[in-house]
N, C-alpha and C positions, 0 to 999 in steps of 0.2 A: 877379674881380667881388666876391667876398665874402671878407673877412678879419677879423682880430681887432678892427679899428677901424671896422667898417662902420657902427656907430651914430653915428659922427662925421659921417656923411653924412645930413643932415636931409632929410625928405621935402619936396619942392618941387613947384610946379605945372609941368606939362609942356604948357603951352598952345602951340598952333601959331602961326604968323604970322597977322596980321590978315586976310589974303586967303585963308586955307586953307578949303576946304569942310568942312562938318560931317562927323563920323565916322559911318559907317553903323552902325546898331544893329540886329542881326539876332537873332531869338529862334526856336529850333526847338521844336516840339512833339514829344513822343515821344522814343524813344531813338535816338541817332545812332551809326552804326558808326564805330569809331575810325579805321580806315583811310580812310574817306570824309572824315572831318574833317581828317585830316592832308593829304590830297590837296587839299582846298579851301584850307587855310591856305597850302600851298606855292604854289599858283597865285595866290592873292590877294596874298601877300607879293611875289611876282615882279612882279605887275601894279602894285603900289604903287611898287616900286623903279623901274619903267620910267616911272612918272608917268601910267599909263593906268587906274588903279583907285583908288577911294576907300578911305581907311583904314576899318577895320572892327573892331567888337567882336561876337563871336558867342557867345550864351548857349545852352547845351544841356545835356542829360544823356546819359551813355553807359550801355550795358549793363555789368554787372559785369566789370571787367578790371583788370589791373595794367599799369603802364607802367614801363619801365626807362630812367632818364635816363643821361646820358653818364658819370656817376660811380657808377652802380649796382654794388654788390658782390654776387656770386653768393650769398654766405652770408645776405644779407638777404632772399632769396626763400625764405620758410619753407615754403610749400605750393605748389610749382610747378605742380601739376596742378589746383589749385582753380578758377582762372579763366584765360582767355587772357592771355598775357603779350606785350606789344608793346614792342619796342625803340623808343626815342624819341630824337630829336635834341636834345631840350631839356636844359638843365642840371639837375643834381640826381640823386637816386637813385631808389628804387622808390616809387611812389605808387599809390593805388587810385582808380578812378573807378567810379561806379555810380548807380543811381536814387536820387533824394533828395539828390543833390549837384549844386550849380549850378557848372558849368564855364563860365568866360568866357575865350575865346580872343581875344587882343588883338593886332591887326595895325596897328601905328602906324609912321609914318615918323619916326624919331628925328632925321633930318637937319632936319626942319621944327621940331623941338622942342629937344632937347638930346642930344648924343652922349655921354652919361654913364650907363653901365649901372648903376653902384652907386646913383646917384640915381633911376634909373628903377625899380629893384626897391624902393627905399624908398618911392617914390610909389605903387606897386602895393599895398604893405603899408598905407600910409596910406588908400588907397581902401577896402580891406577893413575896416580899423579903424573908419572913419567909417560904413560901412554897418552894421556890427555895433552901433555905438553907437545907431543908430536903433531897435534892438530891445532897448536897455538891457543890452547885453553889453559889458563892458569888456575889450577885447583889446589886446595889446601886441606890439611888436617885441622881438627878442632879439639880443644881441651876437653869439652864436655859432651862431645857427640862423635860416635864412631862413623866412619864413612868419609866421603870426599865432597868438598863444598866449593862453590864458585861465587865470588862476590858479584852483586848485580847493582852497581851504583846508578845505572839508568833507571832503576825502579825506586830509588830512594836511599838515603844514608843508612848504612848498616844492613841493607838487605842482602841476603845470600840464599842460594838454592842448592839443594843436594843433587849431584849428578851421578853418584855411584854409592851403592850400599854394600855393607859387609855383614855377613852372618855366618859364623862357623860352629862346628861341633868337633870335638876331639875325643877319640876313644883309643885307649892304649897308646896315646901320643901319636895317633894317626889322625890327620885332619880330614874333614869332608864338609859338604856345603861350600860356601865360598863368597863370590862377589857378583854384583850385577851393575852393568854400566849402561846408562840410558843413551842410546844412539839416536833412534828416531821412533820412540814409542808414542802412543796416544797419551799425552800427559793428563787428559781429563780422567783417565782410568784411575789415577792416584786419588781422586776425590772421594772414593768410597771408603778410604781409611785415613787415619792420621799416620802418615808414613814414619815408621820407627819411633812413634810416640812424640814427634816433634811438630808442634802446631804453629810455632812462630816463624817458621821458614818454609819455603816452597821447594818444588822440584824443577829440574831443568834437564835438557838433553843436548847432545851435540847439534842436532838440527835446530833446536830452540835458540841456540847461541849462534846460528848462522853457519855452522860447519856441516855441510851436506857430504857425508862420507858413507861408503858401503860397509856392510859387516865384514867382508873379506879384508878391506883396508884396516879396519879396527883390529881384526884378528892378527894381521901381520905385525902391528905395533904391540899388541898384547904379548905375542910370542917373543918378540925381540927383547922387550923389557922384562918379561918373566925370566928369560935366560940370564939376564944380567944380575938378577937378585937370587934366583933359586937354582940356576944351573941348566945344563943342556937338555934339549927335548928331542924326541923322535916321533914322527907321525904314527898314529895307530888307527888303521882303518876300522870302520864299523863292520860288524858281522851281521848278516841277515837283512 
């Protein structure tokens, strides 16, 4: 999915067919258990594949935890006892989730859109970049690293930090897992891992960059820019 020429794949819209229903837009208050979130995604993705469930984007926060993607290296888990560690079926390596970070789980039927994983990842990156631009943060894609990056010239020449991560899984061309955007997390929590296996660069957040914004403000921009790339959404209230 990702190789040395991945930036040759330009971000493009992933709009569904004209008769497709809007994507469900779901927002959770409070902290959501990681296992419960994975169980929901698994069930929803299976329902989408069967044609019996609406596509869905789920915005949430997790309690502090680390997840290990399918390429995770044991040496990158620096502090294994610091927070719970959850094996994950998504691509990528170790990542951190916690309060102040907006996680967006994206469950889309790529059969209705485009069955091109490289272009899908590029479009997720474009979605995050457009969202950050709304807060006057210039973020960029990188040739050799999935995710979204911010240059930090005040820290030195060539220094840059990661502000958003991407890790997806696709089954029967239905996507799940998704993206995480650092709004105002405790950045020291990332020190228990080598995030995404990249040791030569750091992590940042909107707050770290001097943009103090609320999660609802971020959610509003995420939704607007999601719709520009992936199509219309409709609110889906939580049950229970």
